[in-house]
Residue frames as a rotation matrix with the C-alpha (Angstrom) as fourth column:
MET 1
-0.145 0.067 0.987 49.35
0.298 -0.948 0.108 -182.29
0.943 0.310 0.118 -41.33
LYS 2
0.861 0.505 -0.061 48.32
0.181 -0.192 0.965 -182.36
0.475 -0.842 -0.257 -37.68
ALA 3
0.427 -0.795 -0.431 51.94
0.839 0.170 0.517 -182.73
-0.338 -0.582 0.740 -36.57
PHE 4
-0.349 -0.548 0.760 52.97
0.820 -0.572 -0.036 -179.94
0.454 0.610 0.649 -38.97
PHE 5
0.189 0.521 0.832 50.53
0.032 -0.850 0.525 -177.43
0.981 -0.072 -0.177 -37.49
LYS 6
0.906 0.066 -0.418 51.35
0.403 0.164 0.900 -178.57
0.128 -0.984 0.122 -33.96
GLY 7
-0.013 -0.994 -0.113 55.01
0.991 -0.027 0.128 -177.73
-0.131 -0.110 0.985 -34.57
SER 8
-0.356 -0.043 0.934 54.04
0.471 -0.871 0.139 -174.32
0.807 0.489 0.330 -35.96
PHE 9
0.641 0.693 0.329 51.94
0.017 -0.442 0.897 -173.61
0.767 -0.569 -0.295 -32.88
VAL 10
0.723 -0.394 -0.568 54.60
0.689 0.343 0.639 -174.76
-0.058 -0.853 0.519 -30.39
ILE 11
-0.313 -0.949 0.044 57.33
0.946 -0.308 0.106 -172.52
-0.087 0.075 0.993 -31.84
LEU 12
0.323 0.559 0.764 54.99
0.684 -0.696 0.219 -169.53
0.654 0.451 -0.607 -32.24
PRO 13
0.923 0.008 -0.385 56.09
0.307 -0.621 0.721 -167.77
-0.233 -0.784 -0.576 -28.98
PHE 14
-0.030 -0.998 -0.048 59.72
0.558 -0.056 0.828 -167.87
-0.829 -0.002 0.559 -30.14
ALA 15
-0.294 -0.034 0.955 58.67
0.944 -0.165 0.285 -166.67
0.148 0.986 0.080 -33.60
LEU 16
0.712 0.636 0.299 56.80
0.563 -0.771 0.299 -163.67
0.420 -0.045 -0.906 -32.16
VAL 17
0.731 -0.493 -0.472 59.73
0.242 -0.459 0.855 -162.66
-0.639 -0.739 -0.216 -29.96
THR 18
-0.213 -0.897 0.388 62.12
0.741 0.111 0.663 -162.83
-0.637 0.428 0.641 -32.92
VAL 19
0.537 0.505 0.676 60.14
0.832 -0.447 -0.327 -160.18
0.137 0.738 -0.660 -34.87
PRO 20
0.946 -0.209 -0.248 61.94
-0.129 -0.945 0.302 -157.19
-0.297 -0.254 -0.921 -33.25
TRP 21
0.050 -0.969 0.241 65.27
0.057 0.243 0.968 -158.89
-0.997 -0.034 0.068 -33.96
GLY 22
-0.099 -0.005 0.995 64.30
0.944 0.317 0.096 -159.29
-0.316 0.949 -0.027 -37.61
VAL 23
0.877 0.441 0.192 63.17
0.475 -0.857 -0.199 -155.65
0.077 0.266 -0.961 -37.70
LEU 24
0.617 -0.729 -0.297 66.56
-0.225 -0.525 0.820 -154.63
-0.754 -0.439 -0.488 -36.31
THR 25
-0.239 -0.749 0.618 68.39
0.429 0.490 0.759 -156.66
-0.871 0.447 0.204 -38.96
GLY 26
0.198 0.410 0.890 66.29
0.980 -0.050 -0.195 -155.38
-0.035 0.911 -0.412 -41.84
SER 27
0.982 0.184 -0.050 66.64
0.186 -0.982 0.038 -151.76
-0.042 -0.046 -0.998 -40.75
MET 28
0.348 -0.929 -0.127 70.40
-0.095 -0.170 0.981 -152.17
-0.933 -0.329 -0.147 -40.22
ALA 29
-0.242 -0.395 0.886 70.81
0.798 0.439 0.413 -153.47
-0.552 0.807 0.209 -43.77
THR 30
0.587 0.543 0.600 68.85
0.783 -0.568 -0.252 -150.48
0.204 0.618 -0.759 -45.07
GLN 31
0.899 -0.284 -0.333 70.99
-0.064 -0.838 0.542 -148.04
-0.433 -0.465 -0.772 -43.10
MET 32
-0.096 -0.975 0.203 74.04
0.103 0.193 0.976 -149.56
-0.990 0.115 0.082 -44.77
GLU 33
0.031 0.238 -0.971 72.38
-0.817 -0.554 -0.162 -148.70
-0.576 0.798 0.178 -48.09
LEU 34
-0.883 -0.138 0.449 71.92
0.093 0.886 0.454 -152.30
-0.460 0.443 -0.769 -49.20
SER 35
-0.696 0.656 -0.290 69.24
-0.595 -0.302 0.745 -152.51
0.401 0.691 0.601 -51.84
PHE 36
0.127 0.862 0.491 65.84
-0.961 0.230 -0.156 -153.97
-0.247 -0.452 0.857 -51.10
TYR 37
0.760 0.192 -0.621 66.62
-0.466 0.827 -0.315 -157.05
0.454 0.529 0.717 -53.18
LYS 38
-0.251 -0.920 -0.299 69.99
-0.225 0.356 -0.907 -157.66
0.941 -0.161 -0.297 -51.50
THR 39
-0.614 0.094 0.784 68.38
-0.789 -0.106 -0.605 -157.38
0.026 -0.990 0.140 -48.06
CYS 40
0.508 0.858 0.079 65.64
-0.847 0.514 -0.134 -159.81
-0.156 0.001 0.988 -49.08
ALA 41
0.497 -0.402 -0.769 68.23
-0.297 0.754 -0.586 -162.23
0.816 0.519 0.255 -50.48
MET 42
-0.614 -0.755 0.232 70.21
-0.446 0.089 -0.890 -162.08
0.651 -0.650 -0.392 -47.24
ALA 43
-0.293 0.598 0.746 67.09
-0.907 0.073 -0.415 -162.81
-0.303 -0.798 0.521 -45.18
LEU 44
0.700 0.620 -0.354 66.11
-0.711 0.653 -0.262 -165.67
0.068 0.435 0.898 -47.50
LEU 45
0.530 -0.567 -0.631 69.50
-0.136 0.678 -0.723 -167.35
0.837 0.469 0.282 -47.77
ILE 46
-0.652 -0.758 -0.026 71.13
-0.049 0.076 -0.996 -166.67
0.757 -0.648 -0.087 -44.37
PHE 47
0.471 0.882 -0.009 68.67
-0.135 0.083 0.987 -168.12
0.872 -0.464 0.158 -41.88
ALA 48
0.108 -0.485 -0.868 70.81
0.954 0.295 -0.046 -167.29
0.278 -0.824 0.494 -38.84
GLY 49
0.884 0.421 0.203 70.14
0.365 -0.893 0.262 -164.02
0.292 -0.157 -0.943 -37.07
ALA 50
0.649 -0.704 -0.287 73.49
0.090 -0.304 0.948 -163.75
-0.755 -0.641 -0.134 -35.30
ALA 51
-0.219 -0.751 0.623 75.39
0.774 0.256 0.580 -164.52
-0.595 0.609 0.525 -38.51
GLN 52
0.283 0.416 0.864 73.34
0.879 -0.473 -0.061 -161.96
0.383 0.777 -0.499 -40.42
LEU 53
0.995 0.079 -0.061 73.97
0.098 -0.871 0.481 -159.21
-0.015 -0.484 -0.875 -37.88
LEU 54
0.337 -0.941 -0.026 77.66
0.232 0.057 0.971 -160.11
-0.912 -0.333 0.238 -37.67
SER 55
-0.131 -0.355 0.926 77.99
0.965 0.170 0.202 -160.07
-0.229 0.919 0.321 -41.45
LEU 56
0.657 0.457 0.600 76.37
0.592 -0.805 -0.035 -156.64
0.467 0.378 -0.800 -41.67
THR 57
0.902 -0.363 -0.234 78.66
-0.027 -0.589 0.807 -155.30
-0.431 -0.722 -0.542 -38.95
LEU 58
0.023 -0.953 0.301 81.77
0.450 0.279 0.849 -156.67
-0.893 0.115 0.435 -40.70
ILE 59
0.092 0.088 0.992 80.62
0.985 -0.155 -0.078 -155.33
0.147 0.984 -0.101 -44.08
GLN 60
0.933 0.306 0.192 80.17
0.265 -0.940 0.213 -151.93
0.246 -0.148 -0.958 -42.47
ALA 61
0.645 -0.758 -0.093 83.72
-0.178 -0.268 0.947 -152.20
-0.743 -0.594 -0.308 -41.10
HIS 62
0.617 -0.356 -0.702 84.99
-0.775 -0.116 -0.622 -153.05
0.140 0.927 -0.348 -44.62
ALA 63
0.056 -0.560 0.827 86.24
-0.520 0.691 0.502 -156.47
-0.852 -0.458 -0.253 -43.51
SER 64
-0.666 -0.377 -0.644 87.53
-0.746 0.320 0.584 -158.90
-0.014 0.869 -0.494 -46.11
VAL 65
0.288 0.788 -0.545 85.42
-0.764 0.532 0.365 -161.74
0.578 0.311 0.755 -47.45
PHE 66
-0.241 -0.466 -0.851 87.67
0.130 0.854 -0.504 -164.24
0.962 -0.232 -0.145 -45.66
VAL 67
-0.977 -0.123 0.172 87.14
-0.136 -0.261 -0.956 -162.53
0.162 -0.958 0.238 -42.28
ILE 68
-0.241 0.966 0.095 83.37
-0.970 -0.242 -0.005 -162.49
0.018 -0.094 0.995 -42.84
LEU 69
0.300 0.350 -0.888 83.29
-0.491 0.854 0.171 -166.17
0.818 0.385 0.428 -43.80
ILE 70
-0.480 -0.569 -0.667 85.50
0.257 0.636 -0.728 -167.40
0.839 -0.521 -0.159 -40.94
SER 71
-0.914 0.197 0.354 83.64
-0.405 -0.480 -0.778 -165.28
0.017 -0.855 0.519 -38.37
THR 72
0.049 0.986 -0.162 80.29
-0.978 0.080 0.195 -166.57
0.205 0.149 0.967 -39.61
PHE 73
0.038 -0.115 -0.993 81.62
-0.178 0.977 -0.120 -170.12
0.983 0.182 0.016 -39.48
PHE 74
-0.825 -0.453 -0.338 82.63
0.233 0.273 -0.933 -169.86
0.515 -0.849 -0.120 -35.83
ILE 75
-0.774 0.556 0.303 79.49
-0.617 -0.550 -0.563 -168.04
-0.146 -0.622 0.769 -34.69
THR 76
0.304 0.916 -0.263 77.29
-0.946 0.323 0.033 -170.75
0.115 0.238 0.964 -36.23
LEU 77
-0.574 -0.663 -0.481 79.48
-0.611 0.738 -0.287 -173.72
0.545 0.129 -0.829 -35.31
GLN 78
-0.690 0.338 0.639 76.96
-0.497 0.421 -0.759 -174.92
-0.526 -0.842 -0.122 -32.72
HIS 79
0.317 0.855 -0.411 74.62
-0.909 0.149 -0.390 -175.90
-0.272 0.497 0.824 -35.57
LEU 80
-0.239 -0.479 -0.845 76.95
-0.634 0.736 -0.238 -178.80
0.736 0.478 -0.480 -36.33
ILE 81
-0.982 -0.089 0.167 76.32
-0.189 0.531 -0.826 -180.12
-0.015 -0.843 -0.538 -32.81
TYR 82
-0.214 0.976 0.039 72.58
-0.718 -0.130 -0.684 -179.59
-0.662 -0.174 0.729 -33.28
ALA 83
0.252 0.297 -0.921 72.64
-0.927 0.347 -0.141 -181.58
0.278 0.889 0.363 -36.52
LEU 84
-0.662 -0.570 -0.486 74.56
-0.387 0.816 -0.430 -184.43
0.642 -0.096 -0.761 -34.91
HIS 85
-0.777 0.431 0.458 71.91
-0.420 0.186 -0.888 -184.64
-0.468 -0.883 0.037 -32.20
PHE 86
0.239 0.965 -0.103 69.15
-0.682 0.091 -0.726 -185.24
-0.691 0.244 0.680 -34.79
ARG 87
-0.477 -0.529 -0.702 71.24
-0.879 0.276 0.389 -187.48
-0.012 0.803 -0.596 -37.05
ASN 88
-0.982 0.048 0.184 69.83
0.028 0.993 -0.113 -190.82
-0.188 -0.106 -0.976 -35.90
ASP 89
-0.212 0.976 -0.053 66.26
0.187 -0.013 -0.982 -189.53
-0.959 -0.218 -0.180 -36.11
LEU 90
0.515 0.444 -0.733 66.58
-0.489 -0.551 -0.677 -188.18
-0.704 0.707 -0.066 -39.65
ILE 91
-0.519 -0.855 -0.004 69.08
-0.498 0.299 0.814 -190.54
-0.695 0.424 -0.581 -41.27
HIS 92
-0.512 0.389 0.766 66.26
0.582 0.813 -0.023 -192.49
-0.631 0.434 -0.643 -42.93
GLN 93
0.489 0.723 -0.488 64.75
0.150 -0.621 -0.769 -189.36
-0.859 0.303 -0.412 -44.52
PRO 94
0.617 -0.250 0.746 65.45
0.781 0.073 -0.621 -188.50
0.101 0.966 0.240 -48.19
ILE 95
-0.399 -0.909 -0.120 68.41
0.915 -0.404 0.021 -186.20
-0.068 -0.101 0.993 -48.79
GLN 96
-0.380 0.309 0.872 66.10
0.317 -0.842 0.437 -183.33
0.869 0.442 0.222 -49.85
LYS 97
0.704 0.710 0.012 64.31
0.191 -0.205 0.960 -183.37
0.684 -0.674 -0.280 -46.50
ARG 98
0.436 -0.627 -0.645 67.56
0.884 0.163 0.439 -183.61
-0.170 -0.761 0.625 -44.55
LEU 99
-0.607 -0.660 0.443 69.00
0.746 -0.665 0.033 -180.62
0.273 0.350 0.896 -46.41
LEU 100
0.002 0.710 0.704 65.81
0.118 -0.699 0.705 -178.65
0.993 0.081 -0.085 -45.81
PHE 101
0.844 0.290 -0.452 65.89
0.441 0.104 0.891 -179.49
0.306 -0.951 -0.040 -42.11
GLY 102
-0.035 -0.948 -0.316 69.57
0.992 -0.072 0.105 -178.51
-0.122 -0.310 0.943 -41.95
PHE 103
-0.575 -0.123 0.809 68.71
0.429 -0.887 0.170 -175.12
0.697 0.445 0.563 -43.43
LEU 104
0.302 0.834 0.461 65.83
-0.096 -0.454 0.886 -174.59
0.948 -0.312 -0.057 -40.99
LEU 105
0.398 -0.169 -0.901 67.81
0.808 0.530 0.258 -175.79
0.434 -0.831 0.348 -37.95
THR 106
0.052 -0.308 0.950 68.17
-0.241 -0.927 -0.288 -172.87
0.969 -0.214 -0.122 -35.54
ASP 107
-0.919 -0.365 0.149 68.72
-0.196 0.094 -0.976 -172.52
0.343 -0.926 -0.158 -31.80
GLU 108
-0.374 0.866 0.332 64.97
-0.890 -0.234 -0.391 -172.25
-0.261 -0.442 0.858 -31.36
LEU 109
0.445 0.528 -0.723 64.17
-0.739 0.672 0.035 -175.33
0.505 0.519 0.690 -33.43
PHE 110
-0.417 -0.674 -0.610 66.83
-0.084 0.697 -0.712 -177.29
0.905 -0.245 -0.347 -31.55
ALA 111
-0.887 0.120 0.445 65.23
-0.460 -0.162 -0.873 -176.29
-0.033 -0.979 0.199 -28.24
ILE 112
0.124 0.991 -0.054 61.81
-0.983 0.115 -0.141 -177.39
-0.133 0.070 0.989 -29.51
GLY 113
0.286 -0.062 -0.956 63.23
-0.494 0.846 -0.202 -180.68
0.821 0.530 0.211 -30.78
ILE 114
-0.784 -0.603 -0.148 64.86
-0.130 0.393 -0.910 -181.37
0.607 -0.694 -0.386 -27.41
ARG 115
-0.686 0.565 0.458 61.62
-0.662 -0.224 -0.716 -180.65
-0.302 -0.794 0.527 -25.58
TYR 116
0.487 0.869 0.090 59.52
-0.694 0.448 -0.564 -182.85
-0.530 0.212 0.821 -27.90
PRO 117
-0.488 -0.872 -0.023 61.88
-0.714 0.384 0.586 -185.73
-0.502 0.302 -0.810 -28.76
LYS 118
-0.546 0.314 0.777 59.14
0.291 0.941 -0.175 -188.15
-0.786 0.130 -0.605 -29.83
GLU 119
0.404 0.746 -0.529 57.53
-0.256 -0.463 -0.849 -185.93
-0.878 0.479 0.004 -32.46
LYS 120
0.450 -0.148 0.881 57.75
0.746 0.604 -0.279 -186.78
-0.491 0.783 0.382 -36.16
PHE 121
-0.605 -0.747 0.274 59.67
0.755 -0.430 0.495 -184.99
-0.252 0.506 0.825 -38.91
GLN 122
-0.100 0.649 0.754 56.54
0.688 -0.503 0.524 -183.09
0.719 0.571 -0.396 -39.95
PHE 123
0.762 0.332 -0.556 56.41
0.647 -0.443 0.621 -181.52
-0.040 -0.833 -0.552 -36.49
LEU 124
-0.032 -0.879 -0.476 59.96
0.578 -0.405 0.709 -180.18
-0.816 -0.253 0.520 -36.83
LEU 125
-0.638 -0.159 0.753 59.31
0.762 -0.274 0.587 -179.08
0.113 0.948 0.296 -40.40
GLY 126
0.374 0.867 0.329 56.23
0.720 -0.495 0.487 -177.11
0.585 0.055 -0.809 -39.36
ALA 127
0.690 -0.184 -0.700 58.13
0.544 -0.507 0.669 -175.45
-0.478 -0.842 -0.250 -36.52
GLY 128
-0.351 -0.936 -0.015 61.10
0.639 -0.251 0.727 -174.59
-0.685 0.245 0.686 -38.74
LEU 129
-0.493 0.211 0.844 59.03
0.776 -0.333 0.536 -173.16
0.394 0.919 0.001 -41.59
CYS 130
0.654 0.749 -0.105 56.90
0.693 -0.537 0.481 -171.11
0.304 -0.388 -0.870 -39.20
PHE 131
0.428 -0.584 -0.690 59.99
0.485 -0.496 0.720 -169.57
-0.763 -0.643 0.071 -37.66
TYR 132
-0.594 -0.667 0.449 61.50
0.706 -0.165 0.689 -168.94
-0.386 0.727 0.569 -41.09
PHE 133
0.019 0.721 0.692 58.32
0.844 -0.383 0.375 -167.19
0.536 0.577 -0.616 -42.23
PHE 134
0.861 0.319 -0.396 58.33
0.500 -0.675 0.543 -164.83
-0.094 -0.666 -0.740 -39.25
TRP 135
0.060 -0.931 -0.360 62.06
0.537 -0.274 0.798 -164.13
-0.841 -0.241 0.484 -39.62
PHE 136
-0.576 -0.298 0.761 61.85
0.817 -0.189 0.544 -163.21
-0.018 0.936 0.352 -43.31
PHE 137
0.180 0.747 0.639 58.82
0.694 -0.557 0.455 -160.96
0.697 0.362 -0.619 -43.05
SER 138
0.759 -0.023 -0.650 60.15
0.536 -0.545 0.645 -159.24
-0.369 -0.838 -0.401 -39.92
ASN 139
-0.403 -0.915 -0.006 63.20
0.656 -0.293 0.696 -158.31
-0.639 0.277 0.718 -42.01
ILE 140
-0.426 0.351 0.834 60.87
0.754 -0.372 0.542 -156.85
0.500 0.859 -0.106 -44.64
LEU 141
0.698 0.694 -0.174 59.05
0.652 -0.517 0.555 -154.97
0.296 -0.501 -0.813 -41.88
GLY 142
0.254 -0.710 -0.657 62.41
0.634 -0.391 0.667 -153.59
-0.730 -0.586 0.351 -40.73
ILE 143
-0.685 -0.464 0.562 63.08
0.726 -0.364 0.584 -152.24
-0.066 0.808 0.586 -44.23
PHE 144
0.051 0.819 0.571 59.68
0.675 -0.450 0.585 -150.55
0.736 0.356 -0.576 -44.28
LEU 145
0.783 0.292 -0.548 60.01
0.620 -0.423 0.661 -149.07
-0.039 -0.858 -0.513 -40.78
SER 146
-0.155 -0.934 -0.322 63.50
0.796 -0.311 0.520 -147.73
-0.586 -0.176 0.791 -41.48
HIS 147
-0.754 -0.072 0.653 61.97
0.558 -0.594 0.579 -145.52
0.346 0.801 0.488 -44.17
THR 148
0.077 0.916 0.393 58.94
0.319 -0.396 0.861 -144.45
0.945 0.059 -0.322 -42.14
VAL 149
0.898 0.194 -0.395 60.12
0.422 -0.122 0.898 -144.18
0.126 -0.973 -0.192 -38.51
ASN 150
0.482 -0.739 0.471 62.76
-0.395 -0.663 -0.637 -141.67
0.782 0.121 -0.611 -37.50
ASP 151
-0.364 -0.778 0.513 65.66
-0.840 0.035 -0.542 -142.95
0.403 -0.627 -0.666 -35.38
LEU 152
0.540 0.622 -0.566 64.50
-0.408 0.783 0.470 -146.56
0.736 -0.023 0.677 -35.15
ASN 153
-0.266 -0.765 -0.587 67.50
0.249 0.533 -0.808 -147.41
0.931 -0.361 0.048 -32.92
GLN 154
-0.612 0.018 0.791 65.97
-0.643 -0.593 -0.484 -145.50
0.461 -0.805 0.375 -30.00
TYR 155
0.462 0.880 0.107 63.51
-0.814 0.373 0.446 -148.36
0.353 -0.293 0.889 -29.46
HIS 156
-0.343 -0.755 0.559 66.34
-0.918 0.396 -0.028 -150.74
-0.201 -0.522 -0.829 -28.50
PHE 157
0.674 0.614 -0.411 65.15
-0.711 0.690 -0.133 -153.74
0.202 0.382 0.902 -30.49
ASP 158
-0.146 -0.818 -0.556 68.48
-0.451 0.556 -0.699 -155.42
0.881 0.149 -0.450 -29.73
PHE 159
-0.489 0.029 0.872 67.16
-0.863 0.128 -0.488 -156.14
-0.126 -0.991 -0.038 -26.22
PHE 160
0.565 0.823 0.068 64.82
-0.793 0.564 -0.230 -158.74
-0.227 0.076 0.971 -27.71
ILE 161
0.146 -0.603 -0.784 67.85
-0.486 0.647 -0.588 -160.84
0.862 0.466 -0.199 -28.67
ILE 162
-0.856 -0.420 0.302 68.42
-0.436 0.272 -0.858 -161.40
0.278 -0.866 -0.416 -24.96
ALA 163
-0.204 0.881 0.427 64.70
-0.856 0.051 -0.514 -161.90
-0.474 -0.471 0.744 -24.38
LEU 164
0.550 0.404 -0.731 64.69
-0.768 0.588 -0.253 -164.59
0.328 0.701 0.634 -27.07
PHE 165
-0.019 -0.682 -0.731 67.71
-0.259 0.709 -0.655 -166.60
0.966 0.177 -0.191 -25.98
LEU 166
-0.600 -0.250 0.760 67.33
-0.768 -0.082 -0.635 -166.40
0.222 -0.965 -0.143 -22.20
PRO 167
0.318 0.760 0.566 64.29
-0.847 0.497 -0.191 -168.75
-0.427 -0.418 0.802 -21.99
ILE 168
0.728 -0.128 -0.674 65.97
-0.397 0.722 -0.566 -171.12
0.559 0.680 0.475 -24.48
ILE 169
-0.341 -0.939 -0.033 69.08
-0.421 0.184 -0.888 -171.34
0.840 -0.289 -0.459 -22.31
ILE 170
-0.440 0.235 0.867 67.05
-0.888 0.034 -0.459 -171.82
-0.137 -0.971 0.194 -19.13
SER 171
0.624 0.781 0.009 64.94
-0.763 0.612 -0.208 -174.58
-0.168 0.123 0.978 -20.71
LEU 172
0.580 -0.470 -0.666 68.09
-0.244 0.679 -0.692 -176.50
0.777 0.564 0.279 -21.71
ILE 173
-0.479 -0.725 0.495 69.65
-0.713 -0.008 -0.701 -176.45
0.512 -0.688 -0.514 -18.23
LYS 174
0.562 0.738 -0.373 68.71
-0.455 0.653 0.606 -179.89
0.691 -0.171 0.702 -16.96
THR 175
0.615 -0.434 -0.658 71.77
0.682 0.712 0.168 -180.97
0.395 -0.552 0.734 -14.95
LYS 176
0.744 -0.427 -0.514 74.42
0.221 -0.569 0.792 -179.46
-0.631 -0.703 -0.329 -12.71
THR 177
-0.275 -0.869 0.411 76.94
0.729 0.090 0.678 -179.80
-0.627 0.487 0.609 -15.53
HIS 178
0.045 0.399 0.916 74.75
0.887 -0.437 0.147 -177.69
0.459 0.806 -0.374 -17.80
PHE 179
0.926 0.359 -0.114 74.40
0.365 -0.779 0.511 -175.06
0.094 -0.515 -0.852 -15.09
LYS 180
0.357 -0.878 -0.319 78.16
0.367 -0.182 0.912 -174.95
-0.859 -0.443 0.257 -14.48
ALA 181
-0.366 -0.496 0.788 78.87
0.904 0.011 0.427 -174.60
-0.220 0.869 0.444 -18.21
VAL 182
0.395 0.603 0.693 76.39
0.704 -0.683 0.193 -171.71
0.590 0.412 -0.695 -18.55
LEU 183
0.931 -0.040 -0.362 77.73
0.268 -0.598 0.755 -170.01
-0.247 -0.800 -0.546 -15.41
ILE 184
0.029 -0.999 -0.026 81.35
0.530 -0.006 0.848 -170.31
-0.848 -0.038 0.529 -16.54
THR 185
-0.230 -0.054 0.972 80.47
0.958 -0.186 0.216 -169.06
0.169 0.981 0.095 -20.03
ALA 186
0.710 0.589 0.385 78.65
0.501 -0.807 0.312 -166.01
0.494 -0.029 -0.869 -18.66
SER 187
0.781 -0.476 -0.405 81.44
0.231 -0.383 0.895 -165.27
-0.580 -0.792 -0.189 -16.18
SER 188
-0.202 -0.893 0.403 84.11
0.764 0.113 0.635 -165.61
-0.612 0.436 0.660 -18.86
MET 189
0.086 0.328 0.941 82.17
0.890 -0.450 0.076 -163.30
0.448 0.831 -0.330 -21.14
CYS 190
0.952 0.307 -0.019 81.95
0.272 -0.811 0.517 -160.61
0.144 -0.497 -0.856 -18.45
ILE 191
0.469 -0.849 -0.242 85.65
0.289 -0.111 0.951 -160.86
-0.835 -0.516 0.193 -17.59
LEU 192
-0.312 -0.612 0.727 86.82
0.880 0.102 0.464 -160.83
-0.358 0.784 0.507 -21.22
ASN 193
0.381 0.527 0.760 84.55
0.745 -0.662 0.086 -157.91
0.548 0.533 -0.645 -22.03
TYR 194
0.921 -0.055 -0.386 85.85
0.262 -0.646 0.717 -156.00
-0.289 -0.762 -0.580 -19.01
PHE 195
0.049 -0.990 -0.134 89.39
0.180 -0.123 0.976 -156.33
-0.982 -0.072 0.172 -20.35
SER 196
0.472 0.255 -0.844 88.19
-0.665 -0.525 -0.530 -155.49
-0.579 0.812 -0.079 -23.89
CYS 197
-0.451 -0.634 0.628 89.33
-0.114 0.739 0.664 -158.83
-0.885 0.228 -0.406 -25.23
PRO 198
-0.399 0.296 -0.868 88.78
-0.916 -0.166 0.364 -159.26
-0.036 0.941 0.338 -28.99
SER 199
-0.230 0.398 -0.888 86.40
-0.402 0.792 0.459 -162.09
0.886 0.462 -0.022 -29.93
ALA 200
-0.732 -0.025 0.681 85.23
-0.680 0.091 -0.727 -162.36
-0.044 -0.996 -0.084 -26.30
PHE 201
0.321 0.945 0.065 82.07
-0.919 0.327 -0.222 -164.13
-0.231 0.012 0.973 -27.43
ILE 202
0.528 -0.164 -0.833 83.96
-0.448 0.780 -0.437 -166.90
0.722 0.604 0.338 -29.22
PHE 203
-0.536 -0.837 -0.111 86.51
-0.301 0.312 -0.901 -167.43
0.789 -0.449 -0.419 -26.43
SER 204
-0.555 0.387 0.736 83.91
-0.805 -0.027 -0.593 -167.47
-0.209 -0.922 0.327 -23.65
SER 205
0.572 0.773 -0.274 81.83
-0.820 0.552 -0.152 -169.99
0.034 0.312 0.950 -25.62
LEU 206
0.233 -0.582 -0.779 84.85
-0.262 0.734 -0.627 -172.27
0.936 0.350 0.019 -26.04
ILE 207
-0.766 -0.506 0.397 85.71
-0.474 0.026 -0.880 -171.96
0.435 -0.862 -0.260 -22.33
GLY 208
-0.122 0.824 0.553 82.14
-0.940 0.084 -0.332 -172.84
-0.320 -0.560 0.764 -21.36
MET 209
0.694 0.364 -0.621 82.05
-0.612 0.753 -0.241 -175.86
0.380 0.547 0.746 -23.69
ALA 210
-0.202 -0.856 -0.476 85.39
-0.219 0.513 -0.830 -177.10
0.955 -0.064 -0.291 -22.39
ALA 211
-0.709 -0.014 0.705 84.20
-0.701 -0.095 -0.707 -176.69
0.077 -0.995 0.057 -18.81
GLY 212
0.333 0.922 0.197 81.07
-0.909 0.370 -0.193 -178.70
-0.251 -0.115 0.961 -19.56
ALA 213
0.563 -0.148 -0.813 83.02
-0.458 0.763 -0.456 -181.42
0.688 0.630 0.362 -21.38
PHE 214
-0.362 -0.845 -0.393 85.54
-0.027 0.431 -0.902 -181.93
0.932 -0.316 -0.179 -18.58
THR 215
-0.491 0.289 0.822 83.10
-0.868 -0.246 -0.432 -181.64
0.077 -0.925 0.372 -15.68
LYS 216
-0.933 0.167 -0.318 81.93
0.172 0.985 0.012 -184.98
0.315 -0.044 -0.948 -14.31
GLU 217
-0.153 0.968 0.202 78.20
-0.351 -0.244 0.904 -185.32
0.924 0.067 0.377 -14.03
VAL 218
-0.980 -0.068 0.186 76.91
-0.196 0.227 -0.954 -185.44
0.022 -0.972 -0.235 -10.47
LYS 219
-0.476 0.851 -0.222 73.65
0.406 0.436 0.803 -187.32
0.780 0.293 -0.553 -10.14
């Protein structure tokens, strides 16, 4: 239990910063006239903030189910890489625990796992469940605030998405190759956005990953 609570404490700063993001998602679902139960189900079953926001945006645009599924697949594709990183550490765990960890595996949990590589499974489980708890109830808070606060969008909660991911990205830059990949990704994103390129996020991510893969590490 000590490792479990340690994991919960370590991820707490990330969990607190994600509250405005969850509020934004919950309020956005309400504005689209999704029922309370549908919004709760989405928060419970889709534990991926970017995928949830993207899905809501595509639903609002009357996109087909296929477009929603394929877009969600690509925007969460990095979780496959995350899972492969932890494979050797968790391969001995029962299938139920591995599935639970896979569900809880987010960008934030991956960053925590990288920073504390020697911690036990209970540490990661505590961190993941703590983050999940904050995410779900921040969505519920968003539903409540959307009915009680006028023009919730004026508070620019979407800024906290940047505030959440920026320290994660910085903490993962450990080599010159990492730095080059991040720099190329950011530059590609700016250029593609300038030319109003569709799916700029996906293309810039692929360009950055390719740059990192083909760049030789300099010690």
